[in-house]
C-alpha positions in Angstrom: 246.2 58.3 15.5 243.0 56.7 16.4 241.4 53.5 15.1 238.8 54.0 12.5 235.3 53.0 13.5 234.0 50.6 10.8 231.6 47.8 10.6 232.7 44.2 10.0 235.3 42.0 11.5 238.7 43.5 12.5 241.6 43.3 10.1 243.5 40.9 12.4 242.0 38.7 15.1 244.3 36.1 16.7 243.2 33.7 19.5 245.3 31.1 21.3 248.0 31.0 18.7 250.6 28.4 19.3 253.5 27.1 17.2 255.7 24.3 18.4 258.7 22.7 16.7 259.3 19.5 18.6 260.0 20.4 22.2 260.5 24.1 21.3 257.5 26.4 21.7 258.1 29.4 19.4 254.7 31.0 20.1 252.9 30.0 23.3 249.4 31.3 23.1 249.1 34.7 21.5 245.8 36.7 21.6 245.7 40.0 19.8 243.3 42.2 17.9 244.2 44.8 15.3 241.4 47.2 14.7 240.7 49.1 11.5 242.8 52.2 11.3 245.4 51.0 13.8 249.1 51.4 13.4 249.8 48.4 15.7 253.2 47.6 17.0 253.9 43.9 17.8 256.8 44.1 20.1 259.2 41.7 21.8 262.9 40.8 22.2 264.6 38.9 19.5 263.5 35.3 19.7 260.1 36.2 21.3 258.1 34.7 18.4 257.2 37.8 16.5 258.3 36.6 13.0 256.8 33.2 13.6 253.5 34.8 14.5 253.5 37.0 11.4 254.2 33.9 9.2 251.1 32.2 10.7 249.0 35.4 10.2 250.0 35.4 6.5 249.2 31.7 6.1 252.8 30.8 5.4 253.0 28.2 8.2 250.3 26.3 10.0 249.6 27.0 13.7 249.9 24.1 16.1 246.9 25.4 17.9 244.7 28.5 17.8 243.2 30.6 15.1 244.0 33.6 12.8 241.3 35.7 11.1 242.1 38.4 8.6 238.9 40.4 8.0 237.1 37.4 9.4 238.7 34.8 7.1 241.1 32.0 7.9 244.3 32.2 5.7 244.8 28.5 6.2 241.3 27.7 4.8 241.1 30.1 1.8 243.4 32.2 -0.3 240.6 34.8 -0.3 241.7 35.6 3.3 244.7 37.4 1.8 242.6 39.7 -0.3 243.4 43.2 0.8 246.4 42.0 2.7 250.1 42.5 1.9 253.5 42.7 3.5 256.8 41.0 4.1 258.4 38.9 6.7 262.1 39.3 7.7 263.2 41.2 4.6 261.9 41.8 1.1 263.9 39.9 -1.6 264.3 40.9 -5.2 266.3 39.9 -8.3 269.4 42.1 -7.7 270.5 42.1 -11.4 267.1 43.7 -12.4 266.1 47.3 -11.8 263.4 48.2 -9.3 260.7 48.8 -11.9 261.4 45.4 -13.6 261.1 43.6 -10.3 257.7 45.3 -9.7 256.6 44.4 -13.2 257.3 40.7 -12.6 255.4 40.8 -9.3 252.5 42.7 -10.9 252.3 40.1 -13.7 252.1 37.4 -11.1 249.3 39.2 -9.2 247.2 40.3 -12.2 244.2 42.5 -11.3 245.7 45.5 -13.1 248.5 45.6 -10.6 250.9 46.8 -13.3 248.8 50.0 -13.6 249.8 50.8 -10.0 253.5 50.6 -10.3 254.1 54.3 -10.9 252.0 55.3 -8.0 253.7 52.8 -5.7 257.1 54.1 -6.7 256.0 57.6 -6.0 254.5 56.7 -2.6 257.8 55.2 -1.4 259.9 57.9 -3.2 261.8 55.6 -5.5 260.5 56.9 -8.8 263.9 58.5 -9.6 265.8 55.2 -8.9 263.3 52.9 -10.5 265.7 52.2 -13.5 268.7 51.4 -11.2 269.6 47.8 -10.5 268.3 46.6 -7.1 271.8 45.2 -6.4 272.9 48.8 -6.0 270.1 49.9 -3.6 270.8 50.6 0.0 269.1 48.6 2.7 266.5 51.3 3.2 265.7 51.5 -0.5 265.1 47.8 -0.6 262.8 48.1 2.4 260.9 50.8 0.6 260.8 48.8 -2.6 259.3 45.9 -0.5 256.5 48.2 0.6 256.0 49.4 -3.0 255.6 45.7 -4.0 253.0 45.3 -1.3 251.1 48.4 -2.4 250.6 46.9 -5.9 247.9 44.8 -4.2 246.0 47.9 -2.9 246.0 46.4 0.6 243.7 47.5 3.4 246.1 45.7 5.8 249.9 45.9 5.6 252.0 43.6 7.7 255.7 44.5 8.1 258.4 42.6 9.9 261.0 44.9 11.5 260.8 47.5 8.7 263.3 49.8 10.3 265.9 47.3 11.4 269.3 48.0 9.9 268.4 51.5 8.7 270.5 54.5 9.5 268.8 57.5 11.2 267.8 59.0 7.9 266.4 55.7 6.7 264.4 55.3 10.0 263.0 58.8 9.5 261.9 58.0 6.0 260.3 54.7 7.0 258.5 56.5 9.8 257.1 59.2 7.5 256.1 56.5 5.0 254.1 54.5 7.5 252.4 57.6 8.8 251.4 58.6 5.3 249.9 55.2 4.6 248.0 55.3 7.9 246.7 58.8 7.2 245.4 57.4 3.8 243.3 54.9 5.8 245.5 51.8 5.7 245.7 49.5 8.8 249.3 48.6 9.6 250.7 45.8 11.8 254.4 46.0 12.3 256.8 43.9 14.4 259.7 45.7 16.0 262.2 45.9 18.8 262.9 49.6 18.2 260.8 51.2 20.9 261.5 54.8 19.9 260.3 54.2 16.4 257.2 52.4 17.6 256.3 55.1 20.1 256.4 57.7 17.3 254.2 55.9 14.7 251.9 53.4 16.6 248.8 54.0 18.6 248.4 50.5 20.0 250.8 47.7 20.9 251.0 44.1 21.7 254.0 43.1 23.8 255.2 39.5 23.6 257.5 37.8 26.1 258.6 34.2 25.6 255.9 33.6 23.0 253.0 35.1 25.1 251.3 38.5 25.2 252.0 40.4 28.4 250.3 43.6 27.3 247.9 44.7 24.6 246.3 48.1 24.3 246.9 51.7 23.7 250.4 53.1 24.3 248.8 56.1 26.1 247.0 53.8 28.5 250.1 51.8 29.2 252.1 54.9 30.0 249.2 56.3 32.1 248.8 53.1 34.2 252.5 53.1 35.0 252.3 56.3 37.0 254.9 59.1 37.0 258.5 58.5 37.6 260.4 61.2 39.7 264.1 61.9 40.1 265.1 63.2 43.6 268.3 64.7 45.0 268.6 65.7 48.7 271.1 66.7 51.3 271.1 63.1 52.6 270.2 60.7 49.8 270.9 57.6 52.0 268.3 58.7 54.5 266.0 60.0 51.7 266.0 56.5 50.1 265.0 54.9 53.4 262.1 57.4 53.7 261.0 56.7 50.2 260.9 53.0 50.9 258.8 53.5 54.0 256.4 56.0 52.5 253.0 54.8 51.4 252.3 55.4 47.7 255.9 55.3 46.7 257.2 52.4 44.6 260.1 51.3 42.4 262.6 53.1 44.6 266.1 52.9 43.2 269.3 54.9 42.7 270.1 55.8 39.1 273.0 58.0 38.0 273.6 59.3 41.5 269.9 60.2 42.1 266.9 58.6 43.6 264.2 57.4 41.2 260.7 56.3 42.2 257.2 56.1 40.9 254.2 57.8 42.6 251.2 60.0 42.0 251.1 63.7 42.9 249.4 63.3 46.3 252.0 60.7 47.4 254.8 63.1 46.3 253.4 65.9 48.4 253.4 63.7 51.5 256.9 62.4 50.7 258.1 66.0 50.6 256.9 66.6 54.1 258.3 63.3 55.3 261.8 64.2 53.9 261.8 67.5 55.7 260.9 65.9 59.0 263.7 63.3 58.5 266.2 66.1 57.8 266.8 65.2 54.2 266.2 68.5 52.5 265.2 68.5 48.8 267.7 69.8 46.3 265.7 68.8 43.3 262.6 66.9 42.6 261.3 66.5 39.0 259.0 64.2 37.1 260.5 62.2 34.3 258.5 61.2 31.2 258.2 57.4 31.2 259.0 55.9 27.8 257.6 52.9 26.0 261.1 51.5 26.2 261.1 51.7 30.0 257.7 49.9 30.1 258.8 47.3 27.6 261.8 46.3 29.7 259.8 46.1 32.8 257.4 43.7 31.1 259.8 41.6 29.1 263.0 41.5 31.3 261.6 41.4 34.9 258.7 39.1 34.1 256.4 41.9 35.5 252.8 41.2 34.4 251.3 44.3 36.0 249.7 45.1 32.7 248.3 41.8 31.4 246.9 41.7 27.9 243.2 41.5 27.2 243.6 38.1 27.3 253.5 40.6 18.2 257.1 37.3 3.7 259.6 38.3 1.7 258.0 39.5 -1.5 259.7 37.0 -3.8 258.2 36.6 -7.3 256.7 33.2 -6.5 255.4 34.0 -3.0 251.7 34.8 -2.8 251.9 36.2 0.7 253.6 39.3 -0.6 
């Protein structure tokens, strides 16, 4: 997935975004840019400020400091800023005693702009057409999440904001959500989704912003983040204690540690070649030495748990009938 090259301001541009509640700083100065065509993952641990940030982006709460621009417009200044924007924060909410179609009809009537004419297509897109006449109270969690996206699609959005869309889903539901987001992106929609599910994000997103304690610690392409981290190797020798000491003394070797009975370290290919020679000279003969694919989850933990800012960033609404930020 690559960002589409288009003229005009980006779908989302956030600068210096801060939200305080008394002495509590929920968001501490977020800068991020979502480009047209991105599937952008806004990542962070629970409590990192992701949902609060999304609420500010949708104009649901006012920032203490900083600015939000959606296609160049401030959602705090004009409702026109939400034109072409849809989504939900936390979880979509519907009338459980009504069926899926009737819920969408009510939302379409609220929106106007021929939204009712798009109900069938929205239901087809999220693969709920055959359950549209069933009461929402009988829907699974995954079905309600997909109905929330259908509600958002009634607005024909160019930008879709989703808060933890795969949380609470079983493996089949996660797969369905992943396929749906990919399909929407392939059709030209820009998607910003918050999540703490790294495997899901790595499969659907091309760019990420990682937030820690309310601040961005990395923003950019997933591929670039993984490339900059170097390659992790797993090593087993005839004398691992001596081999670990050699690794720690060898130039170009970093993050040496023992995991699951094997030595793990990060290095480039030239450093590994020199390490191999050093191990032989030290009498620690190599039994196995293999590169391991670094995952987004590995990098996420290194940035959010250890406070490691090696990759600093370029500086992460429930569709109720009466909620305009749907």
